[in-house]
C-alpha positions in Angstrom: 22.0 7.2 -4.9 19.2 5.1 -6.2 18.6 2.1 -4.3 17.2 -1.3 -5.5 14.1 -3.1 -3.4 11.8 -5.3 -3.6 8.4 -5.6 -2.3 5.8 -8.6 -1.6 2.2 -8.3 -0.9 -0.6 -10.6 -0.7 -2.4 -11.5 -3.6 -1.6 -10.6 -7.3 -2.3 -7.0 -8.6 -4.1 -7.5 -10.8 -2.6 -5.1 -14.2 -4.4 -2.0 -14.4 -3.6 -1.3 -10.8 0.3 -1.5 -12.4 0.2 2.1 -13.3 0.0 3.4 -9.9 2.4 2.2 -8.7 5.5 3.4 -10.4 7.8 2.8 -13.3 10.0 0.8 -13.7 9.5 -2.0 -11.6 9.1 -5.7 -12.5 6.6 -7.4 -11.2 6.2 -11.2 -11.1 3.3 -13.1 -9.8 4.5 -16.2 -7.5 2.6 -19.7 -6.9 1.9 -19.2 -3.0 -0.1 -16.2 -4.3 1.9 -13.0 -3.8 2.7 -10.4 -6.1 7.1 -9.0 -5.9 7.6 -5.1 -7.4 11.3 -5.1 -7.6 13.1 -2.5 -9.5 15.0 1.1 -9.0 13.1 4.2 -6.8 14.2 7.0 -6.7 14.0 8.3 -3.3 12.5 8.2 0.3 9.2 10.1 -0.6 8.8 7.9 -4.1 8.7 4.8 -1.5 6.3 6.3 0.6 4.4 7.0 -2.6 4.2 3.5 -4.1 4.0 1.7 0.3 1.0 4.3 -0.6 -0.5 3.2 -2.8 -0.2 -0.7 -1.6 -2.3 0.4 1.3 -4.8 2.2 -1.1 -5.3 -1.3 -2.8 -5.6 -2.6 0.5 -2.7 -5.6 -0.1 -1.1 -6.6 2.4 2.2 -5.7 2.9 4.3 -8.9 3.3 7.9 -7.6 3.2 10.0 -4.5 2.1 14.2 -5.1 1.0 16.5 -2.6 -0.5 19.6 -3.5 -2.7 22.9 -2.0 -4.4 22.2 -3.5 -7.0 19.7 -5.4 -9.3 21.3 -8.5 -9.0 20.9 -8.9 -5.5 17.2 -8.5 -5.0 16.3 -11.5 -8.1 14.3 -13.8 -6.5 15.1 -17.3 -6.5 13.6 -19.6 -9.7 13.8 -22.8 -7.5 11.6 -21.3 -5.0 9.6 -19.4 -7.3 7.7 -19.6 -10.5 6.7 -15.9 -11.4 5.3 -15.2 -14.8 5.4 -11.3 -15.9 2.2 -9.5 -15.6 0.2 -8.0 -18.2 2.1 -4.6 -20.4 1.1 -1.7 -18.6 
């Protein structure tokens, strides 16, 4: 079973680094200066690979949440202004 995750890091991830973080993740930049990565992650090994990349980019990890379905993890538009990151 594939779990859906939301990872929040401090700072905006530049589009040139997105290829390091895995396929299929949606990237949103917030007004508060954070980046939210969300989407399906195959297994714990893939999750740990993404977390290692976040560490290697020296981005402070703020939160990791898991959800049963993609709808459960959607960020509320009223709380965050979202902007699509540059295409990979």
